[in-house]
C-alpha positions in Angstrom: -13.1 -15.2 -7.3 -14.7 -16.0 -4.0 -14.5 -14.6 -0.5 -12.5 -17.2 1.1 -8.9 -18.4 0.1 -8.4 -21.8 -1.3 -8.9 -24.6 0.8 -5.4 -25.6 1.2 -4.4 -22.0 1.9 -2.9 -21.5 5.3 -3.6 -17.9 6.0 -1.3 -18.0 9.2 1.7 -19.2 7.3 0.9 -16.6 4.2 0.9 -13.7 7.0 4.2 -14.9 8.6 5.6 -15.0 4.9 3.9 -11.4 4.4 5.8 -9.9 7.5 9.0 -11.8 6.7 8.9 -10.3 2.9 8.2 -7.0 4.1 11.0 -7.0 6.6 13.4 -8.1 4.0 12.7 -5.1 1.6 12.3 -2.5 4.1 15.6 -1.2 3.5 15.0 -1.1 -0.4 11.9 0.8 0.5 14.1 3.2 2.5 16.2 3.9 -0.3 13.6 4.4 -2.8 10.3 5.9 -1.0 11.0 9.4 -2.2 11.0 8.2 -5.8 7.8 6.2 -5.6 5.9 8.6 -3.4 6.1 11.5 -6.5 3.2 9.3 -7.8 2.0 7.9 -4.6 1.4 11.3 -3.0 -1.3 11.5 -5.4 -3.2 8.4 -4.0 -3.0 9.6 -0.4 -4.1 13.2 -1.0 -7.1 12.0 -2.7 -7.9 9.2 0.2 -7.7 11.9 2.8 -9.9 14.0 0.7 -12.4 11.3 0.3 -12.6 10.6 4.2 -13.3 14.1 4.5 -10.6 14.2 7.5 -10.4 17.4 9.5 -8.8 18.9 12.6 -9.8 17.3 15.7 -10.5 13.7 14.4 -9.1 10.3 15.0 -8.0 8.5 12.0 -6.7 4.8 11.5 -4.3 4.0 8.7 -4.3 0.3 8.2 -1.0 -1.5 6.5 1.0 2.0 6.6 3.9 0.7 5.2 6.3 3.8 4.8 3.6 5.8 6.6 1.0 6.5 4.0 -1.5 7.9 4.0 -0.9 8.2 7.8 1.5 11.5 7.2 -0.6 13.0 4.6 -3.7 12.5 7.2 -1.8 14.1 9.9 -0.6 17.0 7.8 -4.5 17.7 7.1 -4.9 17.4 11.3 -2.1 19.7 12.0 -2.0 22.3 9.0 0.6 24.4 10.6 2.9 21.3 11.4 5.9 22.8 9.4 5.8 25.6 11.5 5.4 23.8 15.0 8.0 21.1 14.5 9.5 20.0 17.8 6.8 22.5 19.5 5.2 20.0 22.3 3.8 23.0 24.2 0.6 22.8 22.4 -2.3 20.3 22.9 -2.2 17.9 19.9 -5.0 15.9 21.2 -7.2 19.0 20.2 -6.0 18.8 16.7 -6.7 15.0 16.3 -4.7 11.9 16.1 -3.6 9.3 13.7 -2.8 5.6 14.7 -0.9 3.5 11.9 -0.4 0.0 12.0 1.4 -2.5 9.9 2.4 -6.2 10.1 5.8 -5.3 9.6 8.1 -3.7 12.1 10.9 -2.7 9.8 8.3 -0.8 7.6 7.2 0.9 10.5 10.9 1.9 11.4 11.0 4.0 8.1 7.5 5.4 8.6 8.5 6.5 12.2 11.7 8.4 10.8 9.3 10.3 8.1 6.9 11.3 10.6 9.8 12.7 13.0 11.6 14.1 10.3 8.3 16.2 9.6 7.9 17.2 13.3 4.7 15.1 13.4 5.9 12.4 15.8 3.3 13.6 18.2 0.2 13.5 15.9 1.2 9.9 14.5 1.5 6.8 16.8 3.0 3.6 15.0 1.8 -0.1 16.2 2.7 -3.1 14.8 -0.7 -4.9 14.4 -2.5 -7.6 12.2 -5.5 -6.0 10.4 -7.3 -9.0 11.1 -6.8 -8.9 14.8 -7.2 -5.0 15.9 -7.2 -4.7 19.6 -8.8 -1.3 19.5 -11.6 0.1 21.2 -15.1 -0.1 19.2 -16.3 3.3 17.7 -13.1 5.1 18.5 -12.2 6.3 14.9 -13.8 9.0 12.5 -11.9 7.6 9.8 -9.9 4.6 8.6 -7.3 4.5 5.6 -5.8 1.8 3.8 -3.7 2.6 0.6 -2.7 -0.6 -1.2 -2.9 -3.1 1.6 -6.4 -4.6 1.8 -5.4 -6.8 -1.2 -2.8 -8.8 1.1 -5.2 -9.7 3.6 -6.1 -13.6 3.7 -9.2 -13.4 5.9 -10.6 -10.0 4.1 -14.2 -10.4 5.6 -12.4 -10.6 9.4 -10.3 -7.5 8.6 -13.5 -5.5 7.2 -15.7 -6.4 10.1 -12.9 -5.5 12.8 -12.4 -2.1 10.5 -16.1 -1.2 10.8 -16.3 -2.1 14.3 -13.5 0.5 15.1 -15.3 3.3 13.2 -17.6 5.7 15.0 -21.2 6.1 13.7 -20.9 8.1 10.6 -17.3 7.5 9.9 -15.9 6.5 6.7 -13.4 3.7 5.4 -11.6 4.8 2.4 -9.2 2.5 0.6 -6.9 2.3 -2.5 -6.6 -1.2 -4.4 -5.3 -1.8 -7.8 -7.1 -2.6 -11.0 -6.3 -5.8 -12.8 -2.7 -6.9 -13.7 -2.6 -5.6 -17.3 -3.5 -2.2 -16.2 -0.7 -2.2 -13.5 2.5 -2.8 -15.5 4.4 -0.9 -12.5 4.1 -4.2 -10.7 3.0 -6.8 -13.2 5.2 -6.2 -16.0 8.6 -7.5 -14.4 6.5 -9.9 -12.4 5.0 -11.6 -15.2 8.5 -11.8 -16.9 10.2 -13.6 -13.9 7.2 -16.0 -13.8 7.2 -16.8 -17.1 11.0 -17.4 -17.4 10.9 -19.4 -14.2 7.9 -21.3 -15.2 6.0 -20.5 -12.3 2.2 -20.8 -12.5 -0.2 -18.0 -11.5 -1.5 -18.4 -8.0 -5.2 -19.7 -7.5 -8.0 -17.4 -7.7 -8.9 -16.0 -4.3 -5.2 -16.0 -3.2 -4.1 -12.6 -1.7 -2.0 -10.5 -3.7 -1.8 -6.8 -5.6 -4.4 -7.5 -7.8 -6.7 -9.7 -5.7 -9.2 -7.0 -5.2 -9.3 -5.8 -9.0 -13.0 -6.9 -9.1 -14.9 -3.9 -7.6 -18.1 -5.9 -7.8 -16.6 -8.4 -5.4 -15.0 -5.7 -3.2 -18.3 -3.9 -3.0 -20.1 -7.2 -2.1 -17.7 -7.9 1.1 -18.1 -4.5 2.3 -21.7 -4.5 2.1 -21.2 -8.0 4.2 -19.3 -6.6 6.7 -22.1 -3.7 7.0 -20.8 -0.9 5.2 -23.3 1.4 3.5 -23.3 3.8 0.7 -20.3 2.3 -1.3 -18.7 4.4 -3.9 -15.7 4.0 -6.0 -13.6 6.0 -8.6 -10.6 5.0 -10.9 -7.5 7.0 -10.5 -4.5 7.2 -13.0 -1.1 6.8 -11.3 2.1 7.6 -13.3 5.2 6.2 -12.0 8.4 7.7 -13.6 12.0 6.9 -13.4 15.0 9.0 -15.0 16.6 5.7 -16.4 15.6 2.3 -17.0 18.6 1.1 -14.6 16.7 2.9 -11.8 13.4 1.3 -12.4 15.3 -2.1 -12.7 17.4 -1.3 -9.3 13.8 -0.2 -7.5 12.3 -3.5 -8.4 15.1 -5.4 -7.4 15.0 -3.6 -4.1 11.4 -3.8 -3.1 9.5 -6.6 -5.0 9.7 -9.4 -2.4 7.7 -11.8 -4.4 10.4 -11.4 -7.3 13.3 -11.6 -4.7 11.8 -14.9 -3.3 11.4 -16.4 -6.7 14.8 -15.8 -7.9 16.5 -16.5 -4.8 16.6 -20.2 -5.7 18.3 -19.4 -9.0 22.0 -19.4 -9.7 23.6 -15.7 -9.7 24.1 -16.5 -13.5 20.4 -17.2 -14.0 19.2 -14.3 -12.0 21.6 -12.0 -14.1 20.0 -13.4 -17.4 16.4 -12.9 -16.1 17.0 -9.4 -15.2 18.6 -8.6 -18.7 15.5 -9.8 -20.2 13.3 -7.7 -17.7 15.8 -4.7 -18.8 15.3 -5.1 -22.3 11.8 -5.4 -22.3 11.1 -2.4 -20.2 13.4 -0.4 -22.7 11.4 -2.0 -25.5 7.9 -1.1 -23.9 7.8 1.8 -21.4 10.9 4.2 -22.4 10.8 7.6 -23.4 14.2 9.0 -25.0 15.3 12.2 -23.1 18.8 12.3 -24.6 21.2 10.7 -27.0 22.5 8.6 -24.2 19.3 8.1 -21.8 16.1 6.7 -21.7 13.3 7.5 -19.0 10.8 5.2 -17.9 7.2 6.0 -17.6 4.1 3.7 -16.6 0.5 4.5 -16.3 -1.2 2.5 -13.7 -5.0 2.2 -12.6 -5.8 2.5 -9.1 -9.2 2.2 -7.5 -10.4 4.4 -4.6 -13.4 3.1 -2.8 -15.3 4.9 -0.1 -17.6 3.1 2.5 -19.7 4.4 5.4 -20.8 3.3 8.7 -24.2 4.6 9.5 
């Protein structure tokens, strides 16, 4: 893997397609986020812990999607939020502030709804923004977080330099990325089946995607080149579970924009055939019988949490 994308790669076109893709599956995320966050919360909690976030700090969340780990960070800044929902009489600035950005306005709509339901709307500000072109003041955040978003950035060096600039001296950047595809079946298993059935070749090395930063040595080197220091990482198991095979399949249909795009060119009959193959393979490889008529899905996945400092 190299630090830049292939020479024929159009980063601006990629970002446009990413924005459109995330917008197109936002409704699916709105339907399924509670199920997914049962596992995802573990990662958000760990990122906030590693960032050592505390009351009074300013936090930036890059590629927040449905609002994570921004919501988790806001709860850390505002521990009594559950008892203060809707109370605007206190100075929230003394508790701290979270700015959550994402390239997709539709995903941010979901994030805003979550924050409002939790009474955190005065703690978290949401903004549509490209992480590679953050128009923010230098040295303005105590911590920057990013959960499963860094891998999709076509100009990674540019994004990391900008993130570094926004941090205060002594600040921390903490992110989560996925390990190699074979260790993340939750995403790779159905994707590989669909690609095989449609004879779609794998993307060229260096192309942004869910597993683009699975090489921790590469990621560390890019962070060092952006002037970060004292870079450390840890591996975390994330287990996703669904009560039925059909639930996992419906989730994947709803939120997997890459699969959705590939199948959109096929007939309804062919799409059904492929989904039947995916369903059968999931049933054969990742199910546990819970009753005589039901099989639940359980998938263990490896996530890498990385901590980098600005001194």
